[in-house]
C-alpha positions as CSV (number, residue, x, y, z in Angstrom):
1,M,-20.7,-15.4,-18.3
2,P,-17.2,-15.7,-16.8
3,T,-16.3,-13.4,-14.0
4,T,-13.1,-11.4,-14.2
5,K,-10.5,-11.6,-11.5
6,P,-10.1,-8.5,-9.4
7,Q,-7.0,-6.3,-9.8
8,L,-5.7,-6.4,-6.2
9,A,-4.5,-3.2,-4.5
10,G,-3.4,-2.6,-0.9
11,T,-3.3,0.7,0.8
12,A,-0.1,1.8,-0.8
13,E,-1.4,1.1,-4.3
14,V,-4.7,2.8,-3.6
15,A,-2.9,5.9,-2.3
16,K,-0.8,5.9,-5.5
17,I,-3.9,5.6,-7.8
18,L,-5.6,8.4,-5.9
19,G,-2.5,10.6,-5.6
20,V,-2.8,10.9,-1.8
21,T,-1.1,9.6,1.3
22,K,-1.8,6.3,3.0
23,Q,-3.2,8.3,6.0
24,A,-5.7,10.0,3.6
25,I,-6.9,6.5,2.6
26,A,-7.6,5.7,6.3
27,D,-9.4,9.1,6.7
28,R,-11.6,8.4,3.6
29,R,-12.5,5.0,5.0
30,R,-13.6,6.7,8.3
31,H,-15.6,9.4,6.5
32,S,-19.0,9.6,8.2
33,P,-21.8,8.5,5.8
34,W,-24.2,10.7,7.6
35,S,-22.4,14.0,7.0
36,L,-24.0,16.9,5.1
37,E,-22.0,16.0,1.9
38,A,-22.9,12.3,2.1
39,E,-25.7,12.6,-0.5
40,I,-23.4,14.0,-3.1
41,R,-19.9,12.8,-2.1
42,P,-19.1,9.4,-3.6
43,A,-18.7,6.7,-1.0
44,F,-15.2,5.2,-0.7
45,P,-15.2,1.6,-1.9
46,K,-15.3,-1.2,0.7
47,P,-12.4,-3.6,0.6
48,I,-12.9,-7.0,-0.9
49,A,-10.9,-8.5,1.9
50,E,-9.4,-7.5,5.2
51,L,-6.1,-9.3,5.8
52,A,-3.5,-9.1,8.6
53,C,-1.4,-6.8,6.3
54,G,-4.4,-4.5,5.8
55,P,-7.4,-4.0,3.5
56,I,-7.4,-5.1,-0.1
57,W,-9.5,-3.5,-2.8
58,D,-10.2,-4.1,-6.5
59,A,-8.1,-1.5,-8.3
60,R,-10.9,-1.1,-10.9
61,E,-13.3,0.0,-8.2
62,I,-10.7,2.5,-6.9
63,R,-10.2,4.0,-10.4
64,N,-14.0,4.3,-10.8
65,Y,-14.2,6.0,-7.4
66,K,-11.5,8.4,-8.5
67,R,-13.5,9.4,-11.6
68,R,-16.6,10.0,-9.5
69,Y,-14.7,11.9,-6.8
70,D,-12.9,14.1,-9.3
71,T,-16.4,15.0,-10.8
72,F,-17.6,15.7,-7.2
73,L,-14.7,18.1,-6.7
74,R,-15.2,19.9,-10.0
75,R,-18.8,20.5,-9.0
76,L,-17.7,21.9,-5.7
77,R,-15.1,24.2,-7.3
78,P,-16.2,24.8,-10.9
79,Y,-13.7,27.5,-11.5
80,G,-10.6,25.6,-10.3
81,R,-10.4,27.5,-7.0
């Protein structure tokens, strides 16, 4: 089965996909995996490469993370508050 090429995304592209700032991406990367929410909060994807210009992700993994994170937020605030 042929493998598909990743859709490359740097910090700026990831921030745009998620609708957040580049600083928010750095914060999500540092989020403690042992926090109280760690069992229910989706883990931020690991980059597929770390280059001199910064981390590089597969954009498909970021979009999948966004879907899971949006579901997490809806469960936290079921009435849109």
